PyMOL commands that place a pseudoatom at each C-alpha (Angstrom):
pseudoatom trace, name=CA, resn=UNK, resi=1, chain=A, elem=C, hetatm=0, pos=[-2.267, 24.447, 15.925]
pseudoatom trace, name=CA, resn=UNK, resi=2, chain=A, elem=C, hetatm=0, pos=[1.219, 23.867, 14.511]
pseudoatom trace, name=CA, resn=UNK, resi=3, chain=A, elem=C, hetatm=0, pos=[1.867, 23.301, 10.826]
pseudoatom trace, name=CA, resn=UNK, resi=4, chain=A, elem=C, hetatm=0, pos=[2.749, 19.654, 11.449]
pseudoatom trace, name=CA, resn=UNK, resi=5, chain=A, elem=C, hetatm=0, pos=[-0.482, 19.098, 13.397]
pseudoatom trace, name=CA, resn=UNK, resi=6, chain=A, elem=C, hetatm=0, pos=[-2.363, 20.381, 10.360]
pseudoatom trace, name=CA, resn=UNK, resi=7, chain=A, elem=C, hetatm=0, pos=[-0.425, 17.978, 8.118]
pseudoatom trace, name=CA, resn=UNK, resi=8, chain=A, elem=C, hetatm=0, pos=[-1.245, 15.135, 10.514]
pseudoatom trace, name=CA, resn=UNK, resi=9, chain=A, elem=C, hetatm=0, pos=[-4.965, 15.959, 10.575]
pseudoatom trace, name=CA, resn=UNK, resi=10, chain=A, elem=C, hetatm=0, pos=[-5.101, 16.369, 6.808]
pseudoatom trace, name=CA, resn=UNK, resi=11, chain=A, elem=C, hetatm=0, pos=[-3.159, 13.270, 5.730]
pseudoatom trace, name=CA, resn=UNK, resi=12, chain=A, elem=C, hetatm=0, pos=[-3.298, 10.669, 8.515]
pseudoatom trace, name=CA, resn=UNK, resi=13, chain=A, elem=C, hetatm=0, pos=[-6.373, 8.938, 7.091]
pseudoatom trace, name=CA, resn=UNK, resi=14, chain=A, elem=C, hetatm=0, pos=[-4.831, 8.738, 3.598]
pseudoatom trace, name=CA, resn=UNK, resi=15, chain=A, elem=C, hetatm=0, pos=[-1.648, 7.179, 4.972]
pseudoatom trace, name=CA, resn=UNK, resi=16, chain=A, elem=C, hetatm=0, pos=[-3.617, 4.824, 7.214]
pseudoatom trace, name=CA, resn=UNK, resi=17, chain=A, elem=C, hetatm=0, pos=[-5.822, 3.654, 4.318]
pseudoatom trace, name=CA, resn=UNK, resi=18, chain=A, elem=C, hetatm=0, pos=[-2.781, 3.138, 2.089]
pseudoatom trace, name=CA, resn=UNK, resi=19, chain=A, elem=C, hetatm=0, pos=[-1.078, 0.906, 4.666]
pseudoatom trace, name=CA, resn=UNK, resi=20, chain=A, elem=C, hetatm=0, pos=[-4.348, -0.864, 5.495]
pseudoatom trace, name=CA, resn=UNK, resi=21, chain=A, elem=C, hetatm=0, pos=[-4.741, -1.815, 1.853]
pseudoatom trace, name=CA, resn=UNK, resi=22, chain=A, elem=C, hetatm=0, pos=[-1.121, -2.868, 1.680]
pseudoatom trace, name=CA, resn=UNK, resi=23, chain=A, elem=C, hetatm=0, pos=[-1.161, -4.930, 4.868]
pseudoatom trace, name=CA, resn=UNK, resi=24, chain=A, elem=C, hetatm=0, pos=[-4.792, -6.015, 5.029]
pseudoatom trace, name=CA, resn=UNK, resi=25, chain=A, elem=C, hetatm=0, pos=[-4.802, -5.368, 8.773]
pseudoatom trace, name=CA, resn=UNK, resi=26, chain=A, elem=C, hetatm=0, pos=[-6.285, -2.394, 10.641]
pseudoatom trace, name=CA, resn=UNK, resi=27, chain=A, elem=C, hetatm=0, pos=[-4.092, -2.682, 13.739]
pseudoatom trace, name=CA, resn=UNK, resi=28, chain=A, elem=C, hetatm=0, pos=[-0.873, -2.888, 11.719]
pseudoatom trace, name=CA, resn=UNK, resi=29, chain=A, elem=C, hetatm=0, pos=[-2.016, 0.023, 9.546]
pseudoatom trace, name=CA, resn=UNK, resi=30, chain=A, elem=C, hetatm=0, pos=[-2.669, 2.206, 12.589]
pseudoatom trace, name=CA, resn=UNK, resi=31, chain=A, elem=C, hetatm=0, pos=[0.689, 1.341, 14.140]
pseudoatom trace, name=CA, resn=UNK, resi=32, chain=A, elem=C, hetatm=0, pos=[2.624, 1.885, 10.909]
pseudoatom trace, name=CA, resn=UNK, resi=33, chain=A, elem=C, hetatm=0, pos=[0.815, 5.136, 10.063]
pseudoatom trace, name=CA, resn=UNK, resi=34, chain=A, elem=C, hetatm=0, pos=[1.591, 6.491, 13.533]
pseudoatom trace, name=CA, resn=UNK, resi=35, chain=A, elem=C, hetatm=0, pos=[5.233, 5.476, 13.214]
pseudoatom trace, name=CA, resn=UNK, resi=36, chain=A, elem=C, hetatm=0, pos=[5.414, 7.095, 9.772]
pseudoatom trace, name=CA, resn=UNK, resi=37, chain=A, elem=C, hetatm=0, pos=[4.125, 10.402, 11.105]
pseudoatom trace, name=CA, resn=UNK, resi=38, chain=A, elem=C, hetatm=0, pos=[6.580, 10.259, 13.982]
pseudoatom trace, name=CA, resn=UNK, resi=39, chain=A, elem=C, hetatm=0, pos=[9.428, 9.773, 11.494]
pseudoatom trace, name=CA, resn=UNK, resi=40, chain=A, elem=C, hetatm=0, pos=[8.023, 12.485, 9.227]
pseudoatom trace, name=CA, resn=UNK, resi=41, chain=A, elem=C, hetatm=0, pos=[7.859, 14.902, 12.161]
pseudoatom trace, name=CA, resn=UNK, resi=42, chain=A, elem=C, hetatm=0, pos=[11.543, 14.295, 12.903]
pseudoatom trace, name=CA, resn=UNK, resi=43, chain=A, elem=C, hetatm=0, pos=[12.556, 14.809, 9.269]
pseudoatom trace, name=CA, resn=UNK, resi=44, chain=A, elem=C, hetatm=0, pos=[10.062, 17.425, 8.039]
pseudoatom trace, name=CA, resn=UNK, resi=45, chain=A, elem=C, hetatm=0, pos=[12.969, 19.837, 7.570]
pseudoatom trace, name=CA, resn=UNK, resi=46, chain=A, elem=C, hetatm=0, pos=[14.341, 17.483, 4.917]
pseudoatom trace, name=CA, resn=UNK, resi=47, chain=A, elem=C, hetatm=0, pos=[11.155, 17.568, 2.847]
pseudoatom trace, name=CA, resn=UNK, resi=48, chain=A, elem=C, hetatm=0, pos=[12.214, 19.302, -0.371]
pseudoatom trace, name=CA, resn=UNK, resi=49, chain=A, elem=C, hetatm=0, pos=[8.769, 19.664, -1.900]
pseudoatom trace, name=CA, resn=UNK, resi=50, chain=A, elem=C, hetatm=0, pos=[9.711, 17.673, -5.009]
pseudoatom trace, name=CA, resn=UNK, resi=51, chain=A, elem=C, hetatm=0, pos=[6.456, 15.778, -4.712]
pseudoatom trace, name=CA, resn=UNK, resi=52, chain=A, elem=C, hetatm=0, pos=[3.094, 16.082, -3.012]
pseudoatom trace, name=CA, resn=UNK, resi=53, chain=A, elem=C, hetatm=0, pos=[3.435, 15.800, 0.768]
pseudoatom trace, name=CA, resn=UNK, resi=54, chain=A, elem=C, hetatm=0, pos=[0.885, 12.937, 0.752]
pseudoatom trace, name=CA, resn=UNK, resi=55, chain=A, elem=C, hetatm=0, pos=[3.195, 10.976, -1.551]
pseudoatom trace, name=CA, resn=UNK, resi=56, chain=A, elem=C, hetatm=0, pos=[6.168, 11.701, 0.709]
pseudoatom trace, name=CA, resn=UNK, resi=57, chain=A, elem=C, hetatm=0, pos=[4.224, 10.530, 3.765]
pseudoatom trace, name=CA, resn=UNK, resi=58, chain=A, elem=C, hetatm=0, pos=[3.070, 7.361, 2.001]
pseudoatom trace, name=CA, resn=UNK, resi=59, chain=A, elem=C, hetatm=0, pos=[6.671, 6.599, 0.990]
pseudoatom trace, name=CA, resn=UNK, resi=60, chain=A, elem=C, hetatm=0, pos=[7.742, 6.883, 4.608]
pseudoatom trace, name=CA, resn=UNK, resi=61, chain=A, elem=C, hetatm=0, pos=[4.840, 4.660, 5.665]
pseudoatom trace, name=CA, resn=UNK, resi=62, chain=A, elem=C, hetatm=0, pos=[5.658, 2.078, 2.982]
pseudoatom trace, name=CA, resn=UNK, resi=63, chain=A, elem=C, hetatm=0, pos=[9.262, 1.951, 4.183]
pseudoatom trace, name=CA, resn=UNK, resi=64, chain=A, elem=C, hetatm=0, pos=[8.066, 1.574, 7.789]
pseudoatom trace, name=CA, resn=UNK, resi=65, chain=A, elem=C, hetatm=0, pos=[5.790, -1.277, 6.708]
pseudoatom trace, name=CA, resn=UNK, resi=66, chain=A, elem=C, hetatm=0, pos=[8.596, -3.084, 4.877]
pseudoatom trace, name=CA, resn=UNK, resi=67, chain=A, elem=C, hetatm=0, pos=[10.829, -2.657, 7.921]
pseudoatom trace, name=CA, resn=UNK, resi=68, chain=A, elem=C, hetatm=0, pos=[8.037, -4.087, 10.067]
pseudoatom trace, name=CA, resn=UNK, resi=69, chain=A, elem=C, hetatm=0, pos=[7.774, -7.109, 7.751]
pseudoatom trace, name=CA, resn=UNK, resi=70, chain=A, elem=C, hetatm=0, pos=[11.530, -7.703, 7.846]
pseudoatom trace, name=CA, resn=UNK, resi=71, chain=A, elem=C, hetatm=0, pos=[11.608, -7.449, 11.626]
pseudoatom trace, name=CA, resn=UNK, resi=72, chain=A, elem=C, hetatm=0, pos=[8.665, -9.730, 12.174]
pseudoatom trace, name=CA, resn=UNK, resi=73, chain=A, elem=C, hetatm=0, pos=[9.979, -12.272, 9.648]
pseudoatom trace, name=CA, resn=UNK, resi=74, chain=A, elem=C, hetatm=0, pos=[6.695, -14.053, 9.655]
pseudoatom trace, name=CA, resn=UNK, resi=75, chain=A, elem=C, hetatm=0, pos=[5.131, -15.495, 6.555]
pseudoatom trace, name=CA, resn=UNK, resi=76, chain=A, elem=C, hetatm=0, pos=[1.733, -16.133, 8.053]
pseudoatom trace, name=CA, resn=UNK, resi=77, chain=A, elem=C, hetatm=0, pos=[-0.850, -14.345, 5.977]
pseudoatom trace, name=CA, resn=UNK, resi=78, chain=A, elem=C, hetatm=0, pos=[-2.915, -12.097, 8.222]
pseudoatom trace, name=CA, resn=UNK, resi=79, chain=A, elem=C, hetatm=0, pos=[-5.939, -12.385, 5.978]
pseudoatom trace, name=CA, resn=UNK, resi=80, chain=A, elem=C, hetatm=0, pos=[-5.982, -16.176, 6.379]
pseudoatom trace, name=CA, resn=UNK, resi=81, chain=A, elem=C, hetatm=0, pos=[-6.042, -15.833, 10.157]
pseudoatom trace, name=CA, resn=UNK, resi=82, chain=A, elem=C, hetatm=0, pos=[-8.943, -13.376, 10.053]
pseudoatom trace, name=CA, resn=UNK, resi=83, chain=A, elem=C, hetatm=0, pos=[-11.254, -15.257, 7.700]
pseudoatom trace, name=CA, resn=UNK, resi=84, chain=A, elem=C, hetatm=0, pos=[-14.527, -16.038, 9.449]
pseudoatom trace, name=CA, resn=UNK, resi=85, chain=A, elem=C, hetatm=0, pos=[-16.238, -19.376, 9.186]
pseudoatom trace, name=CA, resn=UNK, resi=86, chain=A, elem=C, hetatm=0, pos=[-18.934, -19.289, 6.514]
pseudoatom trace, name=CA, resn=UNK, resi=87, chain=A, elem=C, hetatm=0, pos=[-22.290, -20.531, 7.727]
pseudoatom trace, name=CA, resn=UNK, resi=88, chain=A, elem=C, hetatm=0, pos=[-23.873, -22.862, 5.163]
pseudoatom trace, name=CA, resn=UNK, resi=89, chain=A, elem=C, hetatm=0, pos=[-26.229, -21.133, 2.777]
pseudoatom trace, name=CA, resn=UNK, resi=90, chain=A, elem=C, hetatm=0, pos=[-24.862, -17.620, 3.204]
pseudoatom trace, name=CA, resn=UNK, resi=91, chain=A, elem=C, hetatm=0, pos=[-23.520, -16.895, -0.267]
pseudoatom trace, name=CA, resn=UNK, resi=92, chain=A, elem=C, hetatm=0, pos=[-22.712, -13.241, 0.484]
pseudoatom trace, name=CA, resn=UNK, resi=93, chain=A, elem=C, hetatm=0, pos=[-20.352, -14.320, 3.260]
pseudoatom trace, name=CA, resn=UNK, resi=94, chain=A, elem=C, hetatm=0, pos=[-18.827, -16.977, 1.022]
pseudoatom trace, name=CA, resn=UNK, resi=95, chain=A, elem=C, hetatm=0, pos=[-18.281, -14.401, -1.732]
pseudoatom trace, name=CA, resn=UNK, resi=96, chain=A, elem=C, hetatm=0, pos=[-16.658, -12.066, 0.764]
pseudoatom trace, name=CA, resn=UNK, resi=97, chain=A, elem=C, hetatm=0, pos=[-14.298, -14.841, 1.873]
pseudoatom trace, name=CA, resn=UNK, resi=98, chain=A, elem=C, hetatm=0, pos=[-13.427, -15.633, -1.728]
pseudoatom trace, name=CA, resn=UNK, resi=99, chain=A, elem=C, hetatm=0, pos=[-12.686, -11.950, -2.399]
pseudoatom trace, name=CA, resn=UNK, resi=100, chain=A, elem=C, hetatm=0, pos=[-10.473, -11.779, 0.693]
pseudoatom trace, name=CA, resn=UNK, resi=101, chain=A, elem=C, hetatm=0, pos=[-8.562, -14.869, -0.390]
pseudoatom trace, name=CA, resn=UNK, resi=102, chain=A, elem=C, hetatm=0, pos=[-8.115, -13.442, -3.887]
pseudoatom trace, name=CA, resn=UNK, resi=103, chain=A, elem=C, hetatm=0, pos=[-6.831, -10.174, -2.400]
pseudoatom trace, name=CA, resn=UNK, resi=104, chain=A, elem=C, hetatm=0, pos=[-4.409, -12.109, -0.185]
pseudoatom trace, name=CA, resn=UNK, resi=105, chain=A, elem=C, hetatm=0, pos=[-3.204, -14.073, -3.199]
pseudoatom trace, name=CA, resn=UNK, resi=106, chain=A, elem=C, hetatm=0, pos=[-2.648, -10.859, -5.164]
pseudoatom trace, name=CA, resn=UNK, resi=107, chain=A, elem=C, hetatm=0, pos=[-0.625, -9.429, -2.251]
pseudoatom trace, name=CA, resn=UNK, resi=108, chain=A, elem=C, hetatm=0, pos=[1.521, -12.584, -2.132]
pseudoatom trace, name=CA, resn=UNK, resi=109, chain=A, elem=C, hetatm=0, pos=[2.122, -12.379, -5.879]
pseudoatom trace, name=CA, resn=UNK, resi=110, chain=A, elem=C, hetatm=0, pos=[2.833, -8.653, -5.684]
pseudoatom trace, name=CA, resn=UNK, resi=111, chain=A, elem=C, hetatm=0, pos=[5.842, -9.347, -3.468]
pseudoatom trace, name=CA, resn=UNK, resi=112, chain=A, elem=C, hetatm=0, pos=[7.367, -11.399, -6.325]
pseudoatom trace, name=CA, resn=UNK, resi=113, chain=A, elem=C, hetatm=0, pos=[6.966, -8.666, -8.952]
pseudoatom trace, name=CA, resn=UNK, resi=114, chain=A, elem=C, hetatm=0, pos=[10.245, -6.841, -9.712]
pseudoatom trace, name=CA, resn=UNK, resi=115, chain=A, elem=C, hetatm=0, pos=[10.794, -3.118, -9.268]
pseudoatom trace, name=CA, resn=UNK, resi=116, chain=A, elem=C, hetatm=0, pos=[9.719, -0.632, -10.550]
pseudoatom trace, name=CA, resn=UNK, resi=117, chain=A, elem=C, hetatm=0, pos=[6.587, -2.568, -11.559]
pseudoatom trace, name=CA, resn=UNK, resi=118, chain=A, elem=C, hetatm=0, pos=[5.651, -3.465, -7.991]
pseudoatom trace, name=CA, resn=UNK, resi=119, chain=A, elem=C, hetatm=0, pos=[6.007, 0.062, -6.677]
pseudoatom trace, name=CA, resn=UNK, resi=120, chain=A, elem=C, hetatm=0, pos=[4.155, 1.654, -9.600]
pseudoatom trace, name=CA, resn=UNK, resi=121, chain=A, elem=C, hetatm=0, pos=[1.321, -0.857, -9.147]
pseudoatom trace, name=CA, resn=UNK, resi=122, chain=A, elem=C, hetatm=0, pos=[1.141, -0.115, -5.415]
pseudoatom trace, name=CA, resn=UNK, resi=123, chain=A, elem=C, hetatm=0, pos=[1.106, 3.656, -5.931]
pseudoatom trace, name=CA, resn=UNK, resi=124, chain=A, elem=C, hetatm=0, pos=[-1.705, 3.321, -8.473]
pseudoatom trace, name=CA, resn=UNK, resi=125, chain=A, elem=C, hetatm=0, pos=[-3.869, 0.760, -6.635]
pseudoatom trace, name=CA, resn=UNK, resi=126, chain=A, elem=C, hetatm=0, pos=[-3.208, 1.406, -2.959]
pseudoatom trace, name=CA, resn=UNK, resi=127, chain=A, elem=C, hetatm=0, pos=[-2.479, 5.142, -2.935]
pseudoatom trace, name=CA, resn=UNK, resi=128, chain=A, elem=C, hetatm=0, pos=[-4.781, 5.853, -5.895]
pseudoatom trace, name=CA, resn=UNK, resi=129, chain=A, elem=C, hetatm=0, pos=[-2.279, 8.223, -7.475]
pseudoatom trace, name=CA, resn=UNK, resi=130, chain=A, elem=C, hetatm=0, pos=[-2.659, 9.417, -11.051]
pseudoatom trace, name=CA, resn=UNK, resi=131, chain=A, elem=C, hetatm=0, pos=[-0.159, 8.331, -13.682]
pseudoatom trace, name=CA, resn=UNK, resi=132, chain=A, elem=C, hetatm=0, pos=[1.115, 11.912, -13.747]
pseudoatom trace, name=CA, resn=UNK, resi=133, chain=A, elem=C, hetatm=0, pos=[1.863, 11.804, -9.996]
pseudoatom trace, name=CA, resn=UNK, resi=134, chain=A, elem=C, hetatm=0, pos=[3.525, 8.387, -10.303]
pseudoatom trace, name=CA, resn=UNK, resi=135, chain=A, elem=C, hetatm=0, pos=[5.643, 9.622, -13.189]
pseudoatom trace, name=CA, resn=UNK, resi=136, chain=A, elem=C, hetatm=0, pos=[6.786, 12.579, -11.076]
pseudoatom trace, name=CA, resn=UNK, resi=137, chain=A, elem=C, hetatm=0, pos=[7.796, 10.265, -8.210]
pseudoatom trace, name=CA, resn=UNK, resi=138, chain=A, elem=C, hetatm=0, pos=[10.104, 8.349, -10.557]
pseudoatom trace, name=CA, resn=UNK, resi=139, chain=A, elem=C, hetatm=0, pos=[11.219, 11.359, -12.585]
pseudoatom trace, name=CA, resn=UNK, resi=140, chain=A, elem=C, hetatm=0, pos=[9.568, 9.853, -15.668]
pseudoatom trace, name=CA, resn=UNK, resi=141, chain=A, elem=C, hetatm=0, pos=[6.657, 10.668, -17.941]
pseudoatom trace, name=CA, resn=UNK, resi=142, chain=A, elem=C, hetatm=0, pos=[2.987, 10.021, -17.357]
pseudoatom trace, name=CA, resn=UNK, resi=143, chain=A, elem=C, hetatm=0, pos=[3.091, 7.583, -20.290]
pseudoatom trace, name=CA, resn=UNK, resi=144, chain=A, elem=C, hetatm=0, pos=[5.962, 5.641, -18.670]
pseudoatom trace, name=CA, resn=UNK, resi=145, chain=A, elem=C, hetatm=0, pos=[3.924, 5.282, -15.477]
pseudoatom trace, name=CA, resn=UNK, resi=146, chain=A, elem=C, hetatm=0, pos=[0.883, 4.078, -17.420]
pseudoatom trace, name=CA, resn=UNK, resi=147, chain=A, elem=C, hetatm=0, pos=[2.864, 1.496, -19.422]
pseudoatom trace, name=CA, resn=UNK, resi=148, chain=A, elem=C, hetatm=0, pos=[4.722, 0.288, -16.324]
pseudoatom trace, name=CA, resn=UNK, resi=149, chain=A, elem=C, hetatm=0, pos=[1.448, -0.088, -14.401]
pseudoatom trace, name=CA, resn=UNK, resi=150, chain=A, elem=C, hetatm=0, pos=[-0.164, -2.115, -17.183]
pseudoatom trace, name=CA, resn=UNK, resi=151, chain=A, elem=C, hetatm=0, pos=[2.894, -4.347, -17.476]
pseudoatom trace, name=CA, resn=UNK, resi=152, chain=A, elem=C, hetatm=0, pos=[2.782, -4.950, -13.724]
pseudoatom trace, name=CA, resn=UNK, resi=153, chain=A, elem=C, hetatm=0, pos=[-0.920, -5.749, -13.959]
pseudoatom trace, name=CA, resn=UNK, resi=154, chain=A, elem=C, hetatm=0, pos=[-0.220, -8.277, -16.744]
pseudoatom trace, name=CA, resn=UNK, resi=155, chain=A, elem=C, hetatm=0, pos=[2.524, -9.901, -14.641]
pseudoatom trace, name=CA, resn=UNK, resi=156, chain=A, elem=C, hetatm=0, pos=[0.138, -10.270, -11.726]
pseudoatom trace, name=CA, resn=UNK, resi=157, chain=A, elem=C, hetatm=0, pos=[-2.681, -11.609, -13.923]
pseudoatom trace, name=CA, resn=UNK, resi=158, chain=A, elem=C, hetatm=0, pos=[-0.434, -14.186, -15.576]
pseudoatom trace, name=CA, resn=UNK, resi=159, chain=A, elem=C, hetatm=0, pos=[0.852, -15.362, -12.174]
pseudoatom trace, name=CA, resn=UNK, resi=160, chain=A, elem=C, hetatm=0, pos=[-2.726, -15.567, -10.882]
pseudoatom trace, name=CA, resn=UNK, resi=161, chain=A, elem=C, hetatm=0, pos=[-3.678, -17.755, -13.834]
pseudoatom trace, name=CA, resn=UNK, resi=162, chain=A, elem=C, hetatm=0, pos=[-0.573, -19.907, -13.403]
for i in range(1, 162): cmd.bond("trace and resi %d" % i, "trace and resi %d" % (i + 1))
show_as sticks, trace
zoom trace
């Protein structure tokens, strides 16, 4: 097994889950994760080791996802199209639909949050990175990452309430 095959086997699921949380769609996540690994394979020689390889792979995947969004230029929310009809009297299904709609609303709001708040929030929530890891990505302190995350969270909460 080559070194890159080992990287693929070790990190594909992490990258896939990150993009799935970002996009809300399994098929898109699989396509984007595969594309990200293809791009990573072509540029693995350029990986300097400044950060964890999982972070590097997720950055590539995030860029692939944003490119996908720009190319598709569609504003239809995927979550809205996938919501099942709620049979009357099934509160668990209704709650699940409400949670999906709330998640879709948060994703829509997240796209209006300025940088670096949006990216720090995404690294923390979607990639589940520690504040120390996020700080390293930006060349800042752990405290900076924590403060930036909480400011982003406040922005999102205030926009949800408004």
